[in-house]
All heavy atoms as TSV, in Angstrom:
chain	resi	resn	atom	element	x	y	z
A	1	MET	N	N	138.682	111.588	135.717
A	1	MET	CA	C	138.941	111.958	134.330
A	1	MET	C	C	139.892	110.965	133.658
A	1	MET	O	O	139.723	110.660	132.483
A	1	MET	CB	C	139.530	113.377	134.317
A	1	MET	CG	C	139.738	113.945	132.953
A	1	MET	SD	S	138.163	114.300	132.209
A	1	MET	CE	C	138.660	115.052	130.727
A	2	GLU	N	N	140.870	110.499	134.412
A	2	GLU	CA	C	141.844	109.554	133.846
A	2	GLU	C	C	141.198	108.242	133.402
A	2	GLU	O	O	141.532	107.733	132.321
A	2	GLU	CB	C	142.972	109.291	134.845
A	2	GLU	CG	C	144.112	108.485	134.242
A	2	GLU	CD	C	145.274	108.390	135.198
A	2	GLU	OE1	O	145.553	109.361	135.903
A	2	GLU	OE2	O	145.881	107.315	135.226
A	3	PRO	N	N	140.266	107.669	134.184
A	3	PRO	CA	C	139.608	106.439	133.700
A	3	PRO	C	C	138.826	106.664	132.399
A	3	PRO	O	O	138.769	105.780	131.546
A	3	PRO	CB	C	138.668	106.041	134.834
A	3	PRO	CG	C	139.227	106.692	136.048
A	3	PRO	CD	C	139.872	107.955	135.581
A	4	LEU	N	N	138.256	107.841	132.249
A	4	LEU	CA	C	137.519	108.150	131.028
A	4	LEU	C	C	138.446	108.205	129.812
A	4	LEU	O	O	138.134	107.677	128.741
A	4	LEU	CB	C	136.780	109.484	131.197
A	4	LEU	CG	C	135.892	109.905	130.031
A	4	LEU	CD1	C	134.811	108.872	129.784
A	4	LEU	CD2	C	135.289	111.272	130.298
A	5	VAL	N	N	139.604	108.827	129.980
A	5	VAL	CA	C	140.589	108.895	128.894
A	5	VAL	C	C	141.097	107.495	128.563
A	5	VAL	O	O	141.241	107.130	127.391
A	5	VAL	CB	C	141.747	109.843	129.275
A	5	VAL	CG1	C	142.859	109.762	128.246
A	5	VAL	CG2	C	141.244	111.269	129.425
A	6	THR	N	N	141.347	106.698	129.599
A	6	THR	CA	C	141.812	105.326	129.382
A	6	THR	C	C	140.752	104.510	128.634
A	6	THR	O	O	141.070	103.762	127.709
A	6	THR	CB	C	142.134	104.651	130.730
A	6	THR	OG1	O	143.083	105.440	131.431
A	6	THR	CG2	C	142.671	103.259	130.525
A	7	LEU	N	N	139.496	104.664	129.012
A	7	LEU	CA	C	138.408	103.966	128.337
A	7	LEU	C	C	138.303	104.401	126.877
A	7	LEU	O	O	138.136	103.575	125.975
A	7	LEU	CB	C	137.093	104.223	129.064
A	7	LEU	CG	C	135.848	103.569	128.473
A	7	LEU	CD1	C	135.968	102.051	128.532
A	7	LEU	CD2	C	134.618	104.042	129.207
A	8	LEU	N	N	138.426	105.696	126.646
A	8	LEU	CA	C	138.345	106.221	125.287
A	8	LEU	C	C	139.489	105.698	124.427
A	8	LEU	O	O	139.279	105.252	123.295
A	8	LEU	CB	C	138.360	107.752	125.317
A	8	LEU	CG	C	138.256	108.456	123.966
A	8	LEU	CD1	C	136.945	108.123	123.298
A	8	LEU	CD2	C	138.419	109.951	124.142
A	9	LEU	N	N	140.698	105.731	124.955
A	9	LEU	CA	C	141.853	105.246	124.188
A	9	LEU	C	C	141.771	103.748	123.927
A	9	LEU	O	O	142.087	103.288	122.830
A	9	LEU	CB	C	143.147	105.593	124.916
A	9	LEU	CG	C	143.551	107.062	124.870
A	9	LEU	CD1	C	144.807	107.285	125.714
A	9	LEU	CD2	C	143.770	107.535	123.465
A	10	SER	N	N	141.345	102.980	124.930
A	10	SER	CA	C	141.223	101.533	124.708
A	10	SER	C	C	140.142	101.238	123.676
A	10	SER	O	O	140.274	100.312	122.872
A	10	SER	CB	C	140.940	100.810	126.019
A	10	SER	OG	O	139.667	101.174	126.519
A	11	SER	N	N	139.070	102.010	123.679
A	11	SER	CA	C	138.018	101.837	122.681
A	11	SER	C	C	138.535	102.133	121.276
A	11	SER	O	O	138.225	101.409	120.322
A	11	SER	CB	C	136.845	102.762	123.019
A	11	SER	OG	O	135.866	102.688	122.037
A	12	ILE	N	N	139.335	103.178	121.142
A	12	ILE	CA	C	139.902	103.529	119.838
A	12	ILE	C	C	140.844	102.436	119.347
A	12	ILE	O	O	140.795	102.034	118.182
A	12	ILE	CB	C	140.611	104.894	119.912
A	12	ILE	CG1	C	139.582	106.008	120.093
A	12	ILE	CG2	C	141.446	105.140	118.669
A	12	ILE	CD1	C	140.184	107.358	120.396
A	13	VAL	N	N	141.676	101.919	120.239
A	13	VAL	CA	C	142.614	100.859	119.849
A	13	VAL	C	C	141.863	99.596	119.447
A	13	VAL	O	O	142.206	98.954	118.448
A	13	VAL	CB	C	143.608	100.575	121.001
A	13	VAL	CG1	C	144.397	99.306	120.740
A	13	VAL	CG2	C	144.537	101.758	121.195
A	14	GLN	N	N	140.829	99.243	120.192
A	14	GLN	CA	C	140.048	98.053	119.843
A	14	GLN	C	C	139.342	98.234	118.503
A	14	GLN	O	O	139.264	97.302	117.701
A	14	GLN	CB	C	139.023	97.760	120.933
A	14	GLN	CG	C	139.632	97.201	122.194
A	14	GLN	CD	C	138.602	96.988	123.288
A	14	GLN	OE1	O	137.447	97.381	123.142
A	14	GLN	NE2	N	139.029	96.370	124.372
A	15	THR	N	N	138.833	99.421	118.239
A	15	THR	CA	C	138.168	99.692	116.968
A	15	THR	C	C	139.149	99.601	115.809
A	15	THR	O	O	138.840	99.017	114.765
A	15	THR	CB	C	137.516	101.087	117.000
A	15	THR	OG1	O	136.606	101.152	118.091
A	15	THR	CG2	C	136.780	101.369	115.709
A	16	MET	N	N	140.340	100.150	115.982
A	16	MET	CA	C	141.349	100.076	114.921
A	16	MET	C	C	141.756	98.627	114.660
A	16	MET	O	O	141.933	98.223	113.511
A	16	MET	CB	C	142.562	100.926	115.296
A	16	MET	CG	C	142.278	102.418	115.251
A	16	MET	SD	S	143.654	103.432	115.817
A	16	MET	CE	C	144.912	103.000	114.643
A	17	THR	N	N	141.890	97.840	115.721
A	17	THR	CA	C	142.245	96.429	115.566
A	17	THR	C	C	141.133	95.679	114.826
A	17	THR	O	O	141.403	94.862	113.949
A	17	THR	CB	C	142.485	95.788	116.942
A	17	THR	OG1	O	143.503	96.514	117.621
A	17	THR	CG2	C	142.913	94.347	116.805
A	18	LEU	N	N	139.900	95.971	115.190
A	18	LEU	CA	C	138.773	95.325	114.519
A	18	LEU	C	C	138.740	95.675	113.041
A	18	LEU	O	O	138.514	94.804	112.192
A	18	LEU	CB	C	137.460	95.743	115.192
A	18	LEU	CG	C	136.176	95.193	114.573
A	18	LEU	CD1	C	136.122	93.678	114.720
A	18	LEU	CD2	C	134.969	95.831	115.228
A	19	PHE	N	N	138.964	96.935	112.697
A	19	PHE	CA	C	138.976	97.340	111.296
A	19	PHE	C	C	140.108	96.668	110.531
A	19	PHE	O	O	139.943	96.282	109.373
A	19	PHE	CB	C	139.081	98.855	111.163
A	19	PHE	CG	C	137.804	99.592	111.443
A	19	PHE	CD1	C	137.836	100.898	111.863
A	19	PHE	CD2	C	136.574	98.976	111.279
A	19	PHE	CE1	C	136.659	101.590	112.127
A	19	PHE	CE2	C	135.393	99.650	111.530
A	19	PHE	CZ	C	135.440	100.960	111.958
A	20	THR	N	N	141.261	96.524	111.166
A	20	THR	CA	C	142.392	95.862	110.509
A	20	THR	C	C	142.059	94.400	110.218
A	20	THR	O	O	142.316	93.899	109.119
A	20	THR	CB	C	143.648	95.955	111.384
A	20	THR	OG1	O	143.940	97.324	111.626
A	20	THR	CG2	C	144.833	95.298	110.722
A	21	GLU	N	N	141.474	93.715	111.195
A	21	GLU	CA	C	141.106	92.320	110.984
A	21	GLU	C	C	139.971	92.198	109.976
A	21	GLU	O	O	139.954	91.284	109.153
A	21	GLU	CB	C	140.716	91.686	112.311
A	21	GLU	CG	C	141.881	91.513	113.264
A	21	GLU	CD	C	141.457	90.961	114.607
A	21	GLU	OE1	O	140.273	90.600	114.754
A	21	GLU	OE2	O	142.302	90.901	115.505
A	22	ALA	N	N	139.027	93.108	110.021
A	22	ALA	CA	C	137.900	93.061	109.095
A	22	ALA	C	C	138.377	93.284	107.664
A	22	ALA	O	O	137.845	92.674	106.735
A	22	ALA	CB	C	136.865	94.112	109.480
A	23	ARG	N	N	139.373	94.132	107.484
A	23	ARG	CA	C	139.890	94.384	106.137
A	23	ARG	C	C	140.461	93.105	105.538
A	23	ARG	O	O	140.267	92.821	104.355
A	23	ARG	CB	C	140.960	95.463	106.190
A	23	ARG	CG	C	141.402	95.924	104.833
A	23	ARG	CD	C	142.468	96.987	104.878
A	23	ARG	NE	N	142.444	97.788	106.083
A	23	ARG	CZ	C	143.454	98.541	106.474
A	23	ARG	NH1	N	144.545	98.586	105.757
A	23	ARG	NH2	N	143.376	99.252	107.569
A	24	GLN	N	N	141.154	92.313	106.348
A	24	GLN	CA	C	141.708	91.054	105.858
A	24	GLN	C	C	140.598	90.068	105.507
A	24	GLN	O	O	140.660	89.376	104.486
A	24	GLN	CB	C	142.641	90.457	106.893
A	24	GLN	CG	C	143.892	91.265	107.115
A	24	GLN	CD	C	144.728	90.746	108.264
A	24	GLN	OE1	O	144.320	89.844	108.978
A	24	GLN	NE2	N	145.912	91.321	108.450
A	25	ILE	N	N	139.566	90.014	106.334
A	25	ILE	CA	C	138.454	89.101	106.075
A	25	ILE	C	C	137.686	89.541	104.833
A	25	ILE	O	O	137.294	88.716	104.004
A	25	ILE	CB	C	137.530	89.019	107.310
A	25	ILE	CG1	C	138.270	88.332	108.455
A	25	ILE	CG2	C	136.244	88.283	106.992
A	25	ILE	CD1	C	137.553	88.389	109.772
A	26	ILE	N	N	137.484	90.838	104.683
A	26	ILE	CA	C	136.794	91.347	103.501
A	26	ILE	C	C	137.604	91.059	102.244
A	26	ILE	O	O	137.057	90.676	101.213
A	26	ILE	CB	C	136.514	92.859	103.652
A	26	ILE	CG1	C	135.446	93.081	104.715
A	26	ILE	CG2	C	136.091	93.475	102.329
A	26	ILE	CD1	C	135.259	94.525	105.120
A	27	GLY	N	N	138.919	91.203	102.322
A	27	GLY	CA	C	139.781	90.879	101.182
A	27	GLY	C	C	139.693	89.408	100.808
A	27	GLY	O	O	139.641	89.060	99.629
A	28	LEU	N	N	139.671	88.554	101.810
A	28	LEU	CA	C	139.550	87.117	101.557
A	28	LEU	C	C	138.201	86.782	100.931
A	28	LEU	O	O	138.128	86.014	99.963
A	28	LEU	CB	C	139.735	86.340	102.861
A	28	LEU	CG	C	139.638	84.820	102.769
A	28	LEU	CD1	C	140.730	84.279	101.855
A	28	LEU	CD2	C	139.732	84.207	104.143
A	29	ALA	N	N	137.139	87.380	101.452
A	29	ALA	CA	C	135.803	87.145	100.889
A	29	ALA	C	C	135.728	87.654	99.448
A	29	ALA	O	O	135.130	87.004	98.586
A	29	ALA	CB	C	134.747	87.821	101.754
A	30	ALA	N	N	136.335	88.795	99.170
A	30	ALA	CA	C	136.336	89.333	97.810
A	30	ALA	C	C	137.119	88.426	96.867
A	30	ALA	O	O	136.714	88.222	95.713
A	30	ALA	CB	C	136.927	90.740	97.799
A	31	ALA	N	N	138.224	87.863	97.335
A	31	ALA	CA	C	139.006	86.947	96.504
A	31	ALA	C	C	138.216	85.680	96.192
A	31	ALA	O	O	138.233	85.189	95.055
A	31	ALA	CB	C	140.321	86.600	97.199
A	32	VAL	N	N	137.521	85.152	97.190
A	32	VAL	CA	C	136.709	83.951	96.968
A	32	VAL	C	C	135.579	84.250	95.991
A	32	VAL	O	O	135.311	83.476	95.068
A	32	VAL	CB	C	136.151	83.410	98.313
A	32	VAL	CG1	C	135.096	82.350	98.083
A	32	VAL	CG2	C	137.281	82.865	99.167
A	33	LEU	N	N	134.914	85.394	96.168
A	33	LEU	CA	C	133.839	85.774	95.256
A	33	LEU	C	C	134.355	85.956	93.832
A	33	LEU	O	O	133.723	85.511	92.871
A	33	LEU	CB	C	133.173	87.057	95.743
A	33	LEU	CG	C	132.022	87.581	94.894
A	33	LEU	CD1	C	130.889	86.566	94.844
A	33	LEU	CD2	C	131.543	88.907	95.435
A	34	ALA	N	N	135.520	86.576	93.679
A	34	ALA	CA	C	136.100	86.763	92.347
A	34	ALA	C	C	136.433	85.417	91.710
A	34	ALA	O	O	136.217	85.227	90.505
A	34	ALA	CB	C	137.347	87.634	92.438
A	35	ALA	N	N	136.936	84.476	92.500
A	35	ALA	CA	C	137.255	83.147	91.964
A	35	ALA	C	C	135.991	82.415	91.525
A	35	ALA	O	O	135.967	81.768	90.464
A	35	ALA	CB	C	138.004	82.326	93.009
A	36	VAL	N	N	134.938	82.524	92.310
A	36	VAL	CA	C	133.677	81.867	91.955
A	36	VAL	C	C	133.099	82.482	90.685
A	36	VAL	O	O	132.646	81.765	89.777
A	36	VAL	CB	C	132.668	81.957	93.123
A	36	VAL	CG1	C	131.278	81.543	92.685
A	36	VAL	CG2	C	133.131	81.099	94.287
A	37	LEU	N	N	133.118	83.797	90.599
A	37	LEU	CA	C	132.599	84.458	89.398
A	37	LEU	C	C	133.429	84.123	88.164
A	37	LEU	O	O	132.878	83.896	87.078
A	37	LEU	CB	C	132.552	85.970	89.613
A	37	LEU	CG	C	131.477	86.462	90.585
A	37	LEU	CD1	C	131.624	87.960	90.802
A	37	LEU	CD2	C	130.099	86.122	90.083
A	38	ALA	N	N	134.748	84.067	88.307
A	38	ALA	CA	C	135.607	83.707	87.178
A	38	ALA	C	C	135.331	82.275	86.724
A	38	ALA	O	O	135.286	81.995	85.520
A	38	ALA	CB	C	137.072	83.873	87.563
A	39	ALA	N	N	135.126	81.386	87.675
A	39	ALA	CA	C	134.817	79.997	87.315
A	39	ALA	C	C	133.473	79.913	86.596
A	39	ALA	O	O	133.334	79.186	85.608
A	39	ALA	CB	C	134.799	79.131	88.571
A	40	GLN	N	N	132.499	80.675	87.081
A	40	GLN	CA	C	131.175	80.662	86.446
A	40	GLN	C	C	131.244	81.220	85.028
A	40	GLN	O	O	130.663	80.649	84.101
A	40	GLN	CB	C	130.201	81.489	87.300
A	40	GLN	CG	C	128.771	81.416	86.850
A	40	GLN	CD	C	128.157	80.051	87.097
A	40	GLN	OE1	O	128.632	79.274	87.902
A	40	GLN	NE2	N	127.096	79.766	86.376
A	41	VAL	N	N	131.954	82.316	84.850
A	41	VAL	CA	C	132.093	82.905	83.516
A	41	VAL	C	C	132.860	81.962	82.594
A	41	VAL	O	O	132.505	81.783	81.430
A	41	VAL	CB	C	132.788	84.287	83.611
A	41	VAL	CG1	C	133.204	84.782	82.237
A	41	VAL	CG2	C	131.859	85.288	84.271
A	42	GLY	N	N	133.894	81.327	83.111
A	42	GLY	CA	C	134.657	80.371	82.315
A	42	GLY	C	C	133.808	79.190	81.888
A	42	GLY	O	O	133.861	78.751	80.737
A	43	TRP	N	N	133.017	78.689	82.818
A	43	TRP	CA	C	132.148	77.554	82.509
A	43	TRP	C	C	131.114	77.950	81.456
A	43	TRP	O	O	130.882	77.242	80.483
A	43	TRP	CB	C	131.454	77.096	83.792
A	43	TRP	CG	C	130.575	75.906	83.615
A	43	TRP	CD1	C	129.242	75.901	83.366
A	43	TRP	CD2	C	130.967	74.543	83.664
A	43	TRP	NE1	N	128.778	74.614	83.262
A	43	TRP	CE2	C	129.811	73.755	83.448
A	43	TRP	CE3	C	132.182	73.895	83.882
A	43	TRP	CZ2	C	129.859	72.373	83.437
A	43	TRP	CZ3	C	132.212	72.516	83.869
A	43	TRP	CH2	C	131.063	71.772	83.644
A	44	HIS	N	N	130.487	79.093	81.643
A	44	HIS	CA	C	129.472	79.570	80.699
A	44	HIS	C	C	130.098	79.852	79.329
A	44	HIS	O	O	129.526	79.497	78.300
A	44	HIS	CB	C	128.815	80.840	81.254
A	44	HIS	CG	C	127.675	81.325	80.441
A	44	HIS	ND1	N	126.496	80.638	80.311
A	44	HIS	CD2	C	127.531	82.447	79.686
A	44	HIS	CE1	C	125.680	81.307	79.532
A	44	HIS	NE2	N	126.280	82.410	79.133
A	45	GLY	N	N	131.269	80.464	79.328
A	45	GLY	CA	C	131.958	80.754	78.066
A	45	GLY	C	C	132.342	79.493	77.324
A	45	GLY	O	O	132.208	79.411	76.099
A	46	THR	N	N	132.804	78.489	78.056
A	46	THR	CA	C	133.171	77.218	77.435
A	46	THR	C	C	131.947	76.556	76.809
A	46	THR	O	O	132.018	76.026	75.694
A	46	THR	CB	C	133.805	76.276	78.476
A	46	THR	OG1	O	134.932	76.918	79.045
A	46	THR	CG2	C	134.234	74.969	77.850
A	47	ASP	N	N	130.819	76.595	77.527
A	47	ASP	CA	C	129.589	76.027	76.964
A	47	ASP	C	C	129.183	76.740	75.685
A	47	ASP	O	O	128.752	76.098	74.722
A	47	ASP	CB	C	128.451	76.111	77.981
A	47	ASP	CG	C	128.568	75.069	79.075
A	47	ASP	OD1	O	129.372	74.136	78.915
A	47	ASP	OD2	O	127.848	75.193	80.086
A	48	ARG	N	N	129.322	78.055	75.675
A	48	ARG	CA	C	128.961	78.821	74.472
A	48	ARG	C	C	129.859	78.457	73.294
A	48	ARG	O	O	129.389	78.300	72.170
A	48	ARG	CB	C	129.084	80.323	74.746
A	48	ARG	CG	C	128.065	80.854	75.683
A	48	ARG	CD	C	126.886	81.330	74.890
A	48	ARG	NE	N	125.881	81.843	75.779
A	48	ARG	CZ	C	125.142	82.881	75.514
A	48	ARG	NH1	N	125.298	83.520	74.390
A	48	ARG	NH2	N	124.225	83.269	76.347
A	49	ILE	N	N	131.145	78.331	73.542
A	49	ILE	CA	C	132.095	77.997	72.470
A	49	ILE	C	C	131.810	76.600	71.924
A	49	ILE	O	O	131.794	76.380	70.708
A	49	ILE	CB	C	133.543	78.116	72.970
A	49	ILE	CG1	C	133.881	79.587	73.224
A	49	ILE	CG2	C	134.513	77.497	71.983
A	49	ILE	CD1	C	135.208	79.801	73.917
A	50	ILE	N	N	131.554	75.646	72.812
A	50	ILE	CA	C	131.265	74.274	72.373
A	50	ILE	C	C	129.981	74.247	71.553
A	50	ILE	O	O	129.905	73.578	70.505
A	50	ILE	CB	C	131.181	73.328	73.589
A	50	ILE	CG1	C	132.577	73.151	74.194
A	50	ILE	CG2	C	130.580	71.987	73.204
A	50	ILE	CD1	C	132.598	72.394	75.499
A	51	ALA	N	N	128.964	74.972	72.014
A	51	ALA	CA	C	127.698	75.008	71.275
A	51	ALA	C	C	127.898	75.675	69.920
A	51	ALA	O	O	127.354	75.215	68.910
A	51	ALA	CB	C	126.638	75.756	72.085
A	52	TRP	N	N	128.665	76.726	69.863
A	52	TRP	CA	C	128.911	77.432	68.604
A	52	TRP	C	C	129.671	76.550	67.624
A	52	TRP	O	O	129.343	76.476	66.441
A	52	TRP	CB	C	129.702	78.711	68.896
A	52	TRP	CG	C	130.098	79.471	67.670
A	52	TRP	CD1	C	129.293	80.170	66.832
A	52	TRP	CD2	C	131.426	79.592	67.155
A	52	TRP	NE1	N	130.021	80.732	65.823
A	52	TRP	CE2	C	131.356	80.387	66.002
A	52	TRP	CE3	C	132.673	79.116	67.556
A	52	TRP	CZ2	C	132.469	80.706	65.245
A	52	TRP	CZ3	C	133.771	79.433	66.814
A	52	TRP	CH2	C	133.666	80.220	65.667
A	53	ARG	N	N	130.682	75.830	68.123
A	53	ARG	CA	C	131.451	74.953	67.242
A	53	ARG	C	C	130.605	73.757	66.802
A	53	ARG	O	O	130.751	73.257	65.672
A	53	ARG	CB	C	132.714	74.468	67.941
A	53	ARG	CG	C	133.712	75.588	68.117
A	53	ARG	CD	C	135.005	75.116	68.645
A	53	ARG	NE	N	135.663	74.289	67.620
A	53	ARG	CZ	C	136.771	73.619	67.808
A	53	ARG	NH1	N	137.358	73.619	68.984
A	53	ARG	NH2	N	137.317	72.927	66.839
A	54	GLY	N	N	129.705	73.303	67.681
A	54	GLY	CA	C	128.831	72.187	67.314
A	54	GLY	C	C	127.886	72.572	66.196
A	54	GLY	O	O	127.634	71.783	65.284
A	55	ARG	N	N	127.358	73.790	66.239
A	55	ARG	CA	C	126.475	74.262	65.163
A	55	ARG	C	C	127.256	74.437	63.858
A	55	ARG	O	O	126.732	74.162	62.784
A	55	ARG	CB	C	125.827	75.576	65.567
A	55	ARG	CG	C	124.660	75.380	66.508
A	55	ARG	CD	C	124.010	76.690	66.817
A	55	ARG	NE	N	124.803	77.253	67.916
A	55	ARG	CZ	C	124.878	78.523	68.225
A	55	ARG	NH1	N	124.212	79.415	67.535
A	55	ARG	NH2	N	125.609	78.943	69.225
A	56	ALA	N	N	128.491	74.863	63.938
A	56	ALA	CA	C	129.293	75.054	62.731
A	56	ALA	C	C	129.599	73.708	62.068
A	56	ALA	O	O	129.664	73.605	60.840
A	56	ALA	CB	C	130.596	75.776	63.074
A	57	ASP	N	N	129.775	72.673	62.891
A	57	ASP	CA	C	130.048	71.343	62.338
A	57	ASP	C	C	128.805	70.727	61.687
A	57	ASP	O	O	128.921	69.935	60.759
A	57	ASP	CB	C	130.542	70.400	63.444
A	57	ASP	CG	C	131.934	70.762	63.928
A	57	ASP	OD1	O	132.647	71.497	63.199
A	57	ASP	OD2	O	132.323	70.332	65.039
A	58	GLN	N	N	127.624	71.076	62.133
A	58	GLN	CA	C	126.396	70.499	61.603
A	58	GLN	C	C	126.015	71.111	60.267
A	58	GLN	O	O	125.306	70.481	59.487
A	58	GLN	CB	C	125.256	70.706	62.599
A	58	GLN	CG	C	125.411	69.874	63.846
A	58	GLN	CD	C	124.315	70.168	64.865
A	58	GLN	OE1	O	123.485	71.037	64.657
A	58	GLN	NE2	N	124.356	69.439	65.962
A	59	GLU	N	N	126.451	72.288	59.982
A	59	GLU	CA	C	126.059	72.952	58.741
A	59	GLU	C	C	126.844	72.498	57.556
A	59	GLU	O	O	127.744	71.849	57.444
A	59	GLU	CB	C	126.220	74.462	58.889
A	59	GLU	CG	C	125.229	75.023	59.884
A	59	GLU	CD	C	125.423	76.531	60.076
A	59	GLU	OE1	O	126.341	77.113	59.462
A	59	GLU	OE2	O	124.667	77.099	60.842
């Protein structure tokens, strides 16, 4: 019975450690994705503003 309890407890500890590490990796991936999306929106927004100002200058 004792080896079974030891196996169960070690499994729980390993799972908790994995979740802790995964949370950090998921946070890092989310930060990278947010940075990429912000850059894309910024680039697209800048293009729109330049195009809008270019049309205003032509009229």
